[in-house]
C-alpha positions in Angstrom: 0.1 0.2 -0.1 1.2 3.5 -0.9 1.6 5.8 1.7 2.9 8.1 0.6 3.0 10.7 -1.1 -0.8 9.5 -1.6 -2.4 10.6 -5.4 -2.6 13.9 -5.1 -0.3 15.5 -3.0 3.0 18.4 -3.5 6.3 16.3 -3.0 9.4 18.5 -1.3 12.0 18.1 -1.2 14.3 15.9 0.0 12.2 13.7 -2.3 11.1 10.0 0.1 8.7 7.3 -1.1 7.1 5.4 1.4 4.7 2.5 1.4 4.2 -0.8 3.7 4.6 -4.0 3.3 2.5 -6.6 1.9 2.1 -9.6 3.9 4.9 -12.6 3.1 6.9 -9.9 0.2 10.6 -10.8 -0.1 11.0 -7.7 -2.2 10.2 -4.8 -4.6 10.7 -2.8 -7.3 9.8 1.1 -7.3 9.0 3.2 -10.1 9.0 6.8 -11.5 6.9 8.0 -14.8 7.0 11.0 -16.2 3.5 12.6 -16.9 3.4 11.0 -20.1 4.2 7.9 -18.7 7.9 7.1 -19.6 9.8 5.3 -16.8 12.7 8.1 -15.4 13.9 5.6 -12.9 13.4 1.9 -11.2 15.2 0.6 -8.5 14.9 -2.8 -6.5 14.3 -2.2 -2.9 14.2 -4.6 0.5 13.1 -1.9 3.0 9.8 0.4 2.6 11.2 3.9 1.2 13.5 4.9 -0.9 15.2 8.1 -1.8 15.9 9.4 -5.2 19.5 9.4 -5.8 21.2 13.2 -7.2 20.7 11.7 -11.0 17.0 12.1 -10.9 16.1 15.3 -11.2 11.8 16.3 -10.6 10.6 19.4 -12.1 9.5 21.9 -9.8 5.0 21.8 -10.8 5.3 19.0 -13.0 3.2 15.7 -12.5 4.7 12.4 -11.5 3.9 9.0 -11.0 4.7 6.3 -8.8 4.0 2.6 -8.0 5.8 -0.1 -6.3 5.3 -3.6 -7.4 5.9 -6.5 -4.8 7.7 -9.8 -5.4 6.4 -13.0 -3.7 8.3 -16.0 -2.9 6.9 -18.1 -5.8 7.9 -14.8 -7.7 4.1 -13.4 -8.2 4.2 -9.9 -8.3 1.4 -7.4 -7.6 1.6 -3.5 -8.7 -0.1 -0.9 -6.2 -1.7 1.7 -8.6 -0.3 4.5 -10.0 0.0 7.9 -7.7 0.5 10.7 -9.3 2.2 14.3 -7.2 3.8 17.1 -7.9 7.0 18.4 -6.8 8.3 21.3 -4.9 11.7 21.7 -4.0 10.7 24.5 -1.2 
């Protein structure tokens, strides 16, 4: 379950994303998209938070989407809904 930023929220710097762990999951995969649907950055994660690396620059006022894909022991996957957010560096 996506916790922050939730759908429609404004993300401020530093850009940190949080979600809750699914029961029996063994890992997650974070995916960040431009409003156009292009993937900006993605990364496997073992925790329930992730910060964007300095190489990923978000533009103020632009809309972005993010999702987390959860992986289970049998290698099945479930993807969260896409959540939209805008970014403000202040």
